[in-house]
C-alpha positions as CSV (number, residue, x, y, z in Angstrom):
1,M,91.0,121.4,95.9
2,T,89.9,125.0,96.4
3,R,86.5,123.8,97.7
4,D,85.7,121.5,100.5
5,W,85.0,117.9,99.2
6,L,81.7,117.9,101.2
7,A,80.4,120.2,98.5
8,N,80.1,117.1,96.4
9,A,79.1,114.6,99.1
10,Y,75.3,114.9,98.7
11,H,75.4,114.6,94.9
12,G,73.1,111.8,93.7
13,M,71.5,111.2,97.2
14,T,69.0,112.9,99.4
15,R,70.0,114.2,102.8
16,R,68.0,111.3,104.4
17,E,70.0,108.8,102.4
18,F,73.3,110.4,103.4
19,L,72.4,110.4,107.1
20,A,71.3,106.7,106.8
21,R,74.6,105.7,105.4
22,A,76.5,107.8,107.9
23,A,74.6,106.2,110.8
24,V,75.7,102.6,109.9
25,T,78.3,102.6,112.6
26,G,79.0,106.2,113.2
27,A,80.9,108.9,111.4
28,V,84.4,108.3,112.8
29,L,86.4,105.1,112.3
30,A,89.7,104.1,113.8
31,G,92.6,104.9,111.5
32,Y,90.7,107.4,109.4
33,A,90.8,111.2,109.5
34,P,87.9,112.6,111.5
35,A,87.8,115.6,109.0
36,A,87.0,113.1,106.2
37,T,83.7,112.0,107.9
38,P,84.2,108.3,107.1
39,V,81.0,106.3,106.3
40,A,81.5,102.7,107.6
41,G,78.8,101.2,105.4
42,E,81.0,101.4,102.3
43,V,84.5,100.8,103.7
44,I,86.5,98.2,101.8
45,T,89.0,96.3,103.9
46,T,91.9,94.4,102.3
47,S,93.7,91.9,104.4
48,S,97.5,91.5,104.5
49,D,97.3,87.7,104.1
50,G,99.8,86.7,101.5
51,L,101.6,90.0,101.7
52,A,104.7,91.4,103.2
53,A,103.3,94.7,104.6
54,A,105.0,97.0,107.1
55,E,105.5,100.5,108.3
56,G,108.9,102.1,108.3
57,T,110.8,105.3,107.5
58,V,112.8,106.7,104.6
59,T,115.3,109.5,104.9
60,A,114.6,112.7,103.0
61,A,117.3,115.3,103.6
62,D,117.5,115.4,107.4
63,F,114.0,114.0,108.1
64,Q,112.6,110.4,108.5
65,I,109.4,110.2,106.4
66,P,106.9,107.6,107.7
67,V,106.2,105.1,104.9
68,Y,103.9,102.1,104.5
69,E,104.9,99.3,102.0
70,A,103.2,96.2,100.8
71,R,104.1,93.5,98.3
72,P,103.4,89.8,97.7
73,S,105.1,87.7,100.4
74,A,106.5,85.3,97.8
75,A,110.1,85.8,96.9
76,G,110.6,87.8,93.7
77,R,111.0,91.3,92.3
78,Y,107.9,93.3,91.6
79,P,107.1,96.4,89.6
80,V,106.5,99.4,91.8
81,V,103.6,101.8,92.4
82,L,104.1,104.9,94.4
83,V,100.8,105.8,96.1
84,I,100.4,109.5,96.9
85,P,97.8,110.2,99.6
86,E,94.8,112.5,99.6
87,I,95.0,115.7,101.7
88,F,94.3,113.5,104.8
89,G,97.8,111.9,104.6
90,L,98.8,108.4,105.5
91,H,95.5,107.1,107.0
92,E,93.8,103.7,106.8
93,H,92.2,104.1,103.4
94,I,95.5,104.8,101.7
95,K,97.1,101.9,103.5
96,D,94.3,99.7,102.2
97,V,94.8,100.9,98.6
98,T,98.5,100.1,99.0
99,R,97.6,96.6,100.0
100,R,95.2,96.3,97.0
101,F,98.1,97.1,94.6
102,A,100.2,94.5,96.4
103,K,97.4,91.9,96.0
104,E,97.7,92.5,92.2
105,G,101.4,91.8,92.2
106,F,103.0,95.2,92.7
107,H,105.4,96.5,95.3
108,A,103.4,99.5,96.6
109,V,104.7,102.2,98.8
110,T,103.0,105.3,100.3
111,F,104.1,108.0,102.7
112,E,103.0,110.7,105.1
113,P,103.5,114.1,103.4
114,Y,102.6,116.1,106.5
115,A,104.8,114.3,109.1
116,R,107.0,117.4,109.7
117,E,103.9,119.2,110.8
118,G,102.8,116.3,113.1
119,G,100.3,115.0,110.5
120,V,96.7,115.8,110.0
121,L,95.1,112.5,111.1
122,T,93.6,113.8,114.3
123,L,92.5,117.2,113.1
124,P,88.8,117.7,113.6
125,D,87.7,119.4,110.3
126,M,88.8,120.4,106.8
127,A,89.6,124.0,107.9
128,A,92.2,122.6,110.3
129,V,93.5,120.1,107.8
130,R,93.9,122.7,105.1
131,S,95.6,125.1,107.5
132,V,98.4,122.6,107.6
133,A,98.4,121.1,104.1
134,D,98.0,124.3,102.1
135,K,101.3,125.6,103.5
136,V,103.4,122.6,102.4
137,P,105.5,123.5,99.3
138,D,105.1,121.3,96.3
139,S,108.9,121.3,96.1
140,R,109.1,119.5,99.5
141,V,106.6,116.8,98.4
142,M,108.6,116.3,95.2
143,A,111.8,115.9,97.2
144,D,110.1,113.4,99.5
145,L,109.0,111.4,96.3
146,D,112.6,111.6,95.1
147,A,113.6,110.0,98.4
148,L,111.1,107.2,97.9
149,M,112.5,106.6,94.4
150,A,116.0,106.3,95.9
151,H,114.7,103.9,98.5
152,I,113.0,101.7,95.8
153,K,116.2,101.6,93.7
154,K,118.0,99.9,96.6
155,H,115.1,97.5,97.6
156,P,115.8,93.9,96.6
157,A,112.2,93.1,96.0
158,A,111.5,96.1,93.8
159,R,112.0,96.4,90.0
160,A,113.5,99.9,90.1
161,D,113.3,100.0,86.3
162,R,109.5,99.6,86.4
163,V,108.1,102.4,88.6
164,G,104.7,104.1,88.3
165,V,103.0,106.7,90.3
166,T,99.4,107.3,91.3
167,G,97.6,109.7,93.6
168,F,94.2,110.7,94.8
169,C,92.8,114.3,95.0
170,R,95.8,116.4,96.0
171,G,97.9,113.3,95.5
172,G,96.6,113.1,92.0
173,L,97.9,116.6,91.4
174,Y,101.3,115.6,92.9
175,A,101.3,112.5,90.7
176,L,101.1,114.7,87.6
177,L,103.8,117.1,88.9
178,F,106.1,114.2,89.8
179,A,105.6,112.6,86.3
180,A,106.9,115.9,84.9
181,R,109.8,115.9,87.3
182,N,111.0,112.3,87.0
183,P,111.6,110.9,83.5
184,E,112.3,107.4,85.0
185,L,108.6,106.9,85.7
186,K,107.0,104.4,83.3
187,A,103.4,105.3,84.0
188,A,101.2,107.7,85.9
189,V,97.6,107.6,87.0
190,S,95.9,110.7,88.5
191,W,92.6,110.2,90.4
192,Y,90.8,113.6,90.3
193,G,93.9,115.6,90.7
194,Q,93.5,119.4,90.1
195,I,94.6,120.5,86.6
196,K,94.7,124.3,87.3
197,P,95.3,124.6,91.1
198,S,95.6,128.0,92.7
199,K,99.2,129.2,92.9
200,T,100.9,130.7,96.0
201,K,104.4,132.1,96.2
202,G,106.7,129.8,98.1
203,V,104.1,126.9,97.9
204,R,103.0,126.3,94.4
205,T,104.4,128.0,91.2
206,E,103.0,125.7,88.6
207,G,100.2,123.2,88.0
208,P,99.8,120.0,85.9
209,L,98.8,121.9,82.8
210,D,101.9,124.1,83.0
211,V,104.2,121.0,83.0
212,A,102.3,118.8,80.6
213,G,105.1,119.1,78.0
214,R,107.6,117.8,80.4
215,I,105.8,114.5,81.2
216,T,107.2,111.5,79.5
217,A,105.3,108.7,81.2
218,P,101.9,107.5,79.8
219,V,99.2,109.2,81.8
220,L,95.8,108.0,82.7
221,G,93.3,110.5,84.3
222,L,90.2,109.4,86.2
223,Y,87.7,112.2,86.9
224,G,84.1,112.8,87.9
225,A,81.9,114.9,85.6
226,E,80.2,116.4,88.7
227,D,83.4,117.3,90.5
228,L,82.7,120.8,91.7
229,G,86.3,121.7,92.1
230,I,87.7,120.4,88.8
231,P,85.8,121.5,85.6
232,V,85.5,119.0,82.9
233,A,86.9,121.6,80.5
234,D,90.1,121.5,82.5
235,V,90.4,117.8,82.3
236,K,89.8,117.8,78.5
237,E,92.4,120.6,78.1
238,M,95.0,118.6,80.0
239,E,94.4,115.5,77.8
240,A,94.5,117.6,74.6
241,E,97.8,119.3,75.8
242,L,99.5,116.0,76.4
243,K,98.4,114.5,73.1
244,A,99.4,117.6,71.2
245,A,102.9,117.2,72.7
246,G,103.0,113.6,71.4
247,K,102.4,112.0,74.8
248,T,100.4,108.9,75.5
249,A,97.3,110.0,77.5
250,E,93.8,108.8,78.3
251,F,91.4,110.8,80.5
252,V,88.1,109.2,81.5
253,I,85.3,111.3,82.8
254,Y,82.5,109.5,84.7
255,P,79.0,110.9,84.3
256,G,77.3,111.7,87.6
257,A,80.4,111.0,89.6
258,P,81.5,113.7,92.2
259,H,85.0,114.3,93.5
260,A,86.5,111.5,95.5
261,F,84.3,108.9,93.9
262,H,86.8,106.1,94.7
263,A,87.0,107.0,98.4
264,D,84.9,104.1,99.8
265,Y,84.9,105.5,103.3
266,R,83.3,108.8,102.3
267,P,79.8,109.7,101.1
268,S,81.2,110.7,97.8
269,Y,81.9,107.1,96.9
270,R,80.2,105.7,93.8
271,A,80.7,102.0,93.5
272,E,80.3,101.5,89.7
273,P,82.7,104.4,88.6
274,A,85.1,103.3,91.3
275,K,85.1,99.7,90.1
276,D,85.6,100.7,86.5
277,A,88.3,103.2,87.3
278,W,90.2,100.7,89.5
279,G,90.2,98.2,86.6
280,R,91.5,100.8,84.2
281,C,94.2,101.8,86.7
282,L,95.4,98.2,87.1
283,A,95.3,97.7,83.3
284,W,97.4,100.8,82.8
285,F,100.0,99.7,85.2
286,N,100.0,96.1,83.9
287,Q,100.5,97.4,80.4
288,Y,103.4,99.8,81.2
289,L,105.1,98.3,84.2
290,R,105.1,94.6,83.4
291,G,107.4,94.7,80.4
C-alpha cells in the first residue's frame, strides 16, 4: 500500500471503541509484528491438532528461505495453497491462516519474504517495516515463489498438479503477479492486493493490471469498499480487464469494509465480511483445486 493501513483502522468505530478493543490484553502479542498493533480481543487461534505442521527452509538460489507448512496428518496427497504474507512477513497470523487451510484439507505453505534483510517481525513501526519491504524487488519474491513451487513438486503429500495461490495486502498483489508468471497455477485469490501500485526502477516495473492478460488461472478478488489505498474503480477495472481477455474472474467488494478486513488481530478486522470472504476463498479453491 502507498498509505499506512492505520488510515483505515478507525473506520466504522469511534476512538473510544478502538481504544477499548486495543486494551483487551494490550497492543502487542507474542509472534505478531509490533508495527501491526495487534488487538487481542479479535484474534482467531487455530490449533495444530490433526495436522502435520512444521517450520523449515527451502532453497532459493543460494539462500535458505524460512517456510511454514501445514496439512492434514492423515496419509494422503492434498491440493496445495501457497499463502503469501502481508508486509509483516511470516508472523503468527499468517501461520494461523496456513493452519486454517490445512484444516480444510489443503497442503498449505507460506514463507518469509524478508529473511535476507533479517525479517521485519521486531521492527517497531510501519515506517521501519516499509524501509525494508519497499526495497525488495518483486522479481526476487517471484523467484522465491518459484522455489516454493519446485519444493511442492517433490513433496510426497502434495498434489503438484493442483496448486493455488493466495495473498493478503502486499501478498495479494504478489498473488496476482505470480498468477501471471506461472501458468501451472490452477486458481488465485487476492485479498485486497493493490491493482495499480507505485512503480520503482529496480523494484517494481509492472502491476496486476499490466499483467492481467497473462493470467491463466481463475481469479477471485476480495476487497473493501472503504479501502483508502485501493480505489473501487481500480478493482472493477481489473475484473473487467480479466473478463475482456476471456479469463475467469470474480471480484467481490464489501460495503463498509476497510483495508485488511480479514486481519483478525488488527482493528481493521470486520467479522462479517471476513467470514463471507473466507467462505468464498475456500469455495474457489475447492472448485478449482479438487478436480
